[in-house]
Phi, psi and omega in degrees: 000140180293154171296158184301316182297317179293322181292322178295320178294320178295320178296318179297320179298321179292318183290339180281352174283145185283073179201168174268141179242130172281158179299322180294320179298315180295319179298320179293317180295325183265354180061047177225179179273157175303329178296320178295322177300316180297320178295319180293324176300317179296322179295317180294323177296322178296332178278357176105004180279127184278072181270126183247144180262152174227156185278152178176182180305319179237012180075167180193178186216156172207157178283127179274182180228169173095002178253165177305145186295115178274174175301142180253156177234133178237145170283177187300313182294322178296319181296317179293317179298319179296318180296320179292321177297320179291327175300316179294316181293335181294343178271357183282135176291345183273309187236018186300316183295315179295321179294321179296320179292320178296320179297318179298320180295315181293321182296326182295327183265000178286143170295157187302325182296323179282324179299322179293321179296317180293318182294333179284340183255075178272134184252131173248115181270128177252117181260155178292152178303134179095338180294323181292348180275357183290144175290142179296140181276311181089141182293330182297316179295316180299318180293321180293315179295320178297322179297317181294320178299313182296323181280350181058048178252147176294145182240126174253137180204155169276138182239118182262112173286151181292116183280352184251330184282154178287152176283125180250130181301332182273358182273112183288353179287347174100186182288164179281163179152177180288172179297141181261188175295159184306138177274140176249117188225160167251101186286139183239316186214146166255129181225161173247143179212111175051050173089356180243153172263139180229148174253125173265123185212156172270117181279115185291326181284329182261353179051049182201163176284143177224154176240119185246138172292126185293327182287352178256005181266133173234097185299148173250154177239151359280170175285168184272190181291165177288156182219163175268121183302144176265162174274131176293146172295153174082198188256069174093174185295313183299315180294322180297311182295318179300315180297318181296321179283350175259007173093014178256182178276004179093353180286345177216150178269358180285156173293143178291337179232125179221132181225173184224133181222166171246129181248143177274060178217151175293150182301324182294337178276339183266321188306316182297342184245012183272001180053241181262020179282171179247126182245128180239126181286130177247352182169182182297333184228025179217146177208159176256133181237125173248122189218153179238162178200173182279346177209160179292321178295318178297322179294316179298319180295322179295316180293324181297340180290348180285351171055057176204173176293143186232133173244117183279124175273321178163171359276180181300329180299329179289318177298320178297323180294322177297318179297319179295318178294321179301318179294319179296315181294323178296318177294323180291329181287338180077200179304143180297132180295135177088351180285145181293144178278118183295341181271354181265151179256107182257009183275348182279000000 
C-alpha cells in the first residue's frame, strides 16, 4: 500500500481529470478500500480542495470549482507539455512576461528528470516581419474584454488606428487615422491571427460585423446592457476571420478573386512561393497554378513576381487585370529605352 502522502497525490491526480469517479473506481485504481478513499477525500477537503460528492449506487466524487486555487499535480507528460506551451507563449508580445514568470515557477518545482527534458526542448519563435511592432496587449485588457464577452455586455471603447502603418485593403480594422468617437459594440470573440489579438464584435453604430486590433482598444466604463449573441456569418469563427482578412464579408473563407494560369517554370520552383495556391506539374518546365487574392489586380501582380511567361487560363477578369497592369507599368517606365528622340537631328 502506498504511503498516505503519495496516495493523496495519486488521488488528487485522478480527481483533476474532467470526469466523475465512483468510490469503487477510485478504490480499485489506488488499491485501497472504499473507506480509505472516503478518509482521503476528507483530508484533501481539509487542505482546500473543492471535492464534491454525487449520489449513485456506490457514490462518487468530482473536483469542484469556485474555490481559491489549491496546489495542482501534473503527471510527467502533462508537466512537460505545460512547460513547452509556456515557452511558446513567452514569445508573445501580449502575455510573454507573465508566461515567462509562470514557466520559471513551474521549472523550479520540477524534479530533475523533467527539468532536463524541458531544457533540451528549447523553442525559438520566428515571427513574421512587422508582428514585433505591435503594441503589447497585456493580460489585464484581455481578461477585461473576455469578462465582458462572457457576461454578454455591450462594450464601449476608444479605437486608435495605426497612424504610421499603410492602409491595407485586406485589413478589416479599416483605414488609418486618429481615434474616432467611442465605438459601441456587442463583443463576441477574442482571437489571435499572425501574432496579434483581435476582437470580433457587432458594431452597433454601423450595424455590421467588425474586427478590431486588441492593442488599439481602450475600454470605457461602465459597460452597456446585456445582449443576445448573434450568429457569425459563415462556418465558424476561424472561417469568418480568414474570410475578413481575405477581403470578404466573412461568410466564406475563400479568396474573393481566384484565377488559373500556366507558367513556364517547373512545379518545384513555383510550389514554395505559391502560398495556399495549387500547383500542378505539366512537364519538366511548365506547371499550372491556381491562386487567390483579395483583388484581380493584386492577383495579377502576385503571379507576375514569378518572372516568366504567363498564359492565362481564366477567368477573363484576370486577363483584364494583366492588361491594366501592363499599361501602368508602361507608363511608369517612361519613353522606351533606345528609341530615337523625335526632337533630335541625327542627319548631321
